[in-house]
N, C-alpha and C positions, 0 to 999 in steps of 0.2 A: 503493500500500500504506500510506502514512502516514495516510490518512484513516481506514480501518478500525482501524489501530493506535491512533489517538486515541480511537476509540470503545471499544476494549478498556481503555484507561487509565481512561476514564470509568466503565466497568463496575466496575473494581476500587475506584474511589473512592466510588461511589454505591450499588452493588447491596446492600452490607451494610445500608444504611438501609432499603431495601425489605424485606429479610429480617426485620430487627428489627421493623418496623411490622407485618408479617404475622404473625410468630410471638409477639411480646411486647407489641405495642401501640405507638402513636405516642409515648407518654411516654418510653419507653426509647430510641426512635429519636431523639427530640429531644435527650436528654442526650448521646447518642453524637455527634450532629451538632455539639454545642458542643465536645466534646472533640477532634473532628477539626480544629477551627479552630486548635488549638495546632500540630499538625503542618503545617498549611497555611503557617504562617510560614516554616518551613524550606524547604518546596517552592517558595514564592514567591521567596525569596532565591536559591535555586539556579537557578530558571528565568531570573532576570535574567542570571546568569553564562552560562547555556547559550545564551541569545539572542545575547550578545556573542561567545561562543566559536565558535559555528557560522559566523561571518563569516570566520574565519581557518583553518578546517580543510581547505578545498579549495585546494590550491596545487600548484606545480610542483616541490616539494621531492623529493629522492631518497627512496627507501624508508627508508634509515637515518636521514636527517634527520627524516623524518615520525615515525618511531618515537620518536626522542629528544624531539621536540617534544611529542607526545602524553604521553609518560611524565613529562616535567617538569611539564606542566600538571596531569596527573592526581594527582601526588603532593601538590601544593598544594591542589587541589580536594578530594581525599579528606580531607586534614587539616582543612580548613575545615568540611566537611560533618559529619564525625564529632565534632569538638570542639564545633561548634555544636549538634549533636543532644544531646550530653551536657549542655550548659548549659541547653538548652530542657527536657530531662527534669527537671532540678533545679528549674527555675522553673515547671513546669507548674501547680502550685496557684495561684501568684501570677498567672500569665497568665490562667487561667480566672476568677479573682476579678476581674481588671480587665476582661475581655471580656464577662462574663455576669452576669446578676442573681444575687443570693445563693441563690435556690432551685435554681440550676443548678450550684452549687459542686461537688457530688459527681461531676460529669462529668469532673473532672480525673483520676479513677482510670483511665480508659481512655487518657488522653493520653500517658503515657510510652511505652506499647507502640506507639501510633500514630506517635509521633515516631521510634521505632526503625525502624518500617516506612518512614517518610519518608527516613531516612538511607540505607537499602538502595535505595529507589526512586531517589534522586538519583544514586547510583553506577551503577545500571543505566542511567539516562538518559545518563550519560557514554559508556558503551560503545556506546550507540546512535549516537553521533556517529562512531564508527569505521565503522559501516555507511553513514552518510551520506557520509563521505569516500571510501569505496570503492564508492559507488553500488550498495549492496546493501540497499535499503530493504525488500525482501521479508523479510529476516531480522528486521528490526524488527517487522514484522507477526506473523511466526510466534512470536517470543518473547513478544510482547504477548498473543497468543491463548493461549499456554500459561499465562501468569500469570492471565489472566481466567478460564480454565477452573479453575485451582487455587483461585481466590478463590470461585467459585460453589460448588464442591464443599466447600470449607472452611466457608463460611457455612451450607450445608445440614447439615453434620455437627456443627459446633461450637456454633452459636448455641442449639440446643435444650438443650445440655448446660451451656454456660458463660455464656449470655446475651450481653450486650454485649461482654464480654471475648473471647468466642468470635469475634465479628466482627473484633475487633482482631487476634487471632491469625491469622485467615484472611487479613487484609490483609497482615500481615507475611509469611506463607507465600507469598502470590502474588508479592510483590516479591523474595523470596529465589529463587524459581523463575526469575524474569526475570533477576536479576543473575547467577545461576549459569550460565544458558544463554548469556547474552551474553558473560560473562567468558571462558567456555571456547571458544565458537565464534569470537569476534572475534579470538582469537589466531591463527587460520588466515589472517586477512587482514592484521592489523597487530599486532605484538607490543608491547603496552603493558606496561612494567615495573610490576609490582604486588607489593608486599611482603605476600604473603598471610598469613604467620604473624602479622605485626603487626596486620593487619585482623581476623583471627579472634580474637586476644586482645582487641582493642578491642571487638569485637562481644560477647564474653563479659562484658567490664566494663560495657557498656551494658545487657546483660540483667540483670546483678547489680544495677546501679543502679536499674532498673525495679522489681526485687523489693524493694530497700531502700525505695523510695518508697512502694510499696503497704503495706509493713509498718510504716511510720513510722520506719524506721531512717535518718534523715536524715544522721547522720555517715557511715554506710556509703555512701550515695548521693553525698555530697560527696567522699569518698575515691575513689570510682570515677571521678567527673568529673575529679579531679586526676590520676588515673592515665592517663586518656585524653589529657589535655593533655600529660602527660609523654611519652607514646608518640609524639605527633606534634609535639613541640616544635621539632625541626629544620625540617621542611617548613613549619610555621606561621611560624617566624621568617623563613625564606626568602621566603615569600609576602608578609609584611609589609614586609621591606626592599625587595623588588622593586617593590611598589606605591608605596612612598615615593619610590624613585628615579624611577619613571614620573611621579609627580606633580611632582617637581622639574623634570624635563625638560619637562613640559607647561607649567610656570610660566615 
């Protein structure tokens, strides 16, 4: 099941470009592809963690120990992903300026929403590790299929009305479907502690930050970024101190 699930992930990441090329032309698709590179930075960093994390999820721990282990790791991982996404949204114009030629600079306008989608995608990928630990890879496929279907429908409905931003909204919607499905269903297998009100508040701040960036309200975007950092200050600090202790032991 993991092979077709990977194909579904590819559909979510690539189908919007085909829709844009078909409906609006290759120029718009090219700008959108540039903006997607900003979100790829967060996805790439998260994938490095996920590759290392998957080596330790299958063990002979008791159910209670496994739940505590997953919960502790998730709290730090969530903090890093959400705070990293807030920083990347704030830096989107600079990143596009560094990565692309000047004529592609306007591509940054889709980047904040795509970064928000990447944040949601990274969290959904973590809950897929619950399925791996519980040997339920079929659930990974079903949730990925739901997300791919939502993405295709969203592209068809939103791109004719909103252009490239419609593709970004469709991508975000697809990842929200996957996260919601995995977050709810995985609790039947392993109860990972998740401070949902904090996450929803952070998600609202990220959305407000995207709106501030689009409107040129950079003080508002900066304030939202600071608010996200404040929300996750404790797990971020715990992750930093744990990492430093690990480095010292390794040395």
